N, C-alpha and C positions, 0 to 999 in steps of 0.2 A: 489718155488720148488714144493710144492704140486700141483700147477696149471699145471706145466710142466708134472709131472708124471701122473696127471689125464688125460691130453690131450693124452699122449702116450697110456694109457689104452683104452680110449674111441675111439681113432682113429684106434686102432688095432695094433699099434706098439708093444705093449705087449698084446698078445691074451689071452683069457681065458685058464687057465691051465698053462700058462708060468710062469717060475720063474723069479722074478725081480732080477736084479743084487744085490749083497750084498751092505750094506750101505757104506762100505769103498770104494768099486769100484765106486759107484755112486758119492761119495764125490770127488774122484779123477777126474772122467769124467766131472763133472759139476763145479769143482773148488769151492766147498763150504765145510764148516765144517761138520763132520759126524753128529753132533748134529742137524744141519739143516735138513739133510736127515731123521733122526729119527723122528723129528717133522712132516715132510711131510708124512712119513709112518703112523704115528698115525692118521693123518687126513684122509688118504685114507682108513684106517681100519674102522674109524668111518662111512665113507660113504659106507662101505661094498663093496669096489672095490677090496680089497685084503684080504688075510687071512695069518696069520703067523702060520706055522705048524712046530712043534718040529721035528727035524731031516730031514726036507724037505727044509725049507726056506720060503720065502714070495711068495705066489702064487696068480696070478690074478684070480678073480672070474668073472663069467658071469654076467655082470651088469644087463641084462634083468631079471635075476632071483633073484638078491640080492639087487641092488641099489634102491634108492628112487627118488623122484621127483627132488632132488637137481641136478641130472646130466643132466636134460633135456636141460638146457641152453648151455651145452657143446656139446650136440649132434646135436642141431639145425643147427649150422654152423661149417663146418670143418676148420682146421687151414689155409686152402687155400682160405677161404671165400666163399665156396659153401654151399648153404642152402639145407638141407635135406627136400625137399618139402613133402615127404611121412610122415615124423615125424610131420611137421606143420599141415598137413591134419589130422593126428591122433589127434593132440591137439584140433583142431577145432571140430572134431567129439565128443571128450570127453566133450568139453565145451558145446555142444548142450545138452548132457544128463544131465550134472551137472547144467547148467544154468536154464534149464526148471524146475528141481526139486527144486532148491533154490527159484525160483519165486513162485512156488506153495506153498512151506512152508511159504514164506513171506506173501502171501495172507491169509493163515490160522492163522498166529501167530503175525502179526505185531501189534505194539502199535501205539498210536497217535504220539509219538516222532519218531518212525521209519518212519512213513509216512511223517512227516515234513522233515526229512533228505532226503528221496527219492525225494520229490518235490523240495527241495533246489538244489540237484544235477541236476535234470531234468531242472530246470530253468537255471542253469549255462550252460548246454548242449545247450539249445535253443539259448543262447546269444553268444556262442563261434563260431568262424569261422576258427581258426587255427587248422589244422588237428592234429598236434602234441599234442595240448592241449585237443582236443576232445578224443584222445586215452586214456589219463589219466582220464578224466572225465567219460569215458565209464567204466574204471576200478573201479572208485569210485562208480558208480551206482551199479555195481555187488557186491562191498563190502557192500554197504548200503542194498542191498537185502539179503546178507548173514547175516548181523546184524539183519535184520527183521525176518529172518528164525529162529533165536535163536538156532542155531546149531553151535558148535565150529568148527567142522571138515571142513566145506566149507571155513570158515575164514582162517584156517591154510593152506588149499590148495591154496587159493588166495595169502596168504603171500609167499608161496613157489614159485609161478610163478612171483612174483614182480620183482625179479632180471632178469629173462629172458625178461620181458617186458621192463625194462630199457635198457637192452643190445641190443635188437633187435627191438626197436620201429620203425625204418624206414621200416622194412619188414611188420610189422603189420598195419602200416598206410594205406596200400592198402585196408584194410577191411573197411575203411571209405571213399570209393570213392563216396558214395552216402549219404552224411550226412542227407539230408532232409528226405529220406525214412527211415533211421534208427531212426531218431528222432521221426517220427510218430509212429513207432513200439514201441519205448520205452514209449511214452505217453500212448499208449493203455495198455502196461504191467503195468505201475504204476496205471492206472485207475482200472485195474482188481485187483491189490493189495488193492487199496483203497476200492473197493467194496467187498473184501474178496471172490472173485471168483477164487478159486485156479485152477480149470480146465482151465479156460480161460487164467490165468497167465502162466500156464505151456505151453499151446498150442502156445501162442504168443511168448514166449521166445524161444521155440523150433523152431519157424518159423524164428526168428532173426538169430539164429546160423545155421540153415539149409541154409538160403540164403547166409550167409557168407562163409560157407563151399563150396557151389556150385560155388560161384564166385571165390573163391581161386583156386579150382581145375581147373576151366575153364581158369584162367589166366596163368596156367602153362602147358597147353596142348602143348606138343612139336611139332615143325614143323617136317615134314618127314625127317628122318635122323639125327635129333638133339637129344641132351640129355636133359631130363627134370630137369635141375638144375638151380639154381638162385644164382648169385654172389652178394657179398656184395656191397652196394651202393658206397663204397670207391674204388671198383675195376673198373678201367676204361674200362674193357672188359665186364662189367656186363650189364644187361638189364634194370636197374632201372635208 
């Protein structure tokens, strides 16, 4: 129930400022108990997608001003299976900024145990050939860098995107079209962390994400007259 109402809000069925139908009306429409609707409303309120106002009712809030990272996975792909390439591009741009700073902090603060974990993940990356597994090892490398940075906030942010990574892995696998190149770059990043060269670590990781962002944007340059959308891999009309 909460998922359905969340989709309605994020897809614009219920626009910012709209009043959501009363719990009793939704219960009748969706053939569920009113208690189920109330629990769903509680979850939406926790996500800051709605506000309950005395004398007014339940009002939809602008998610861009109130919601957190939790809603990203629902915005990336529409219910029709169309990927929001602008949002994915924004995510990669953010990853470039965050990834570079995490790598720099890791070089400044890493312990020997942190370095061992980074080298273990790097070894696994060297040995792996399956793109789906490389994607998760890539995530583990960034998690290990966040651990080495000894800053809780990047770790929480990574935890927040884990669900989106699980949900949209087929889309993100396109970022690993050149595993050999990426592996070389990561080896240099870990070497900079090992040498406590924070400037080099930042520059190298910024380069990794800049290349990915450029490749992603280039892969979705629309043909003349076409729309720059990307359909789900399960959609037979899609381009993947």
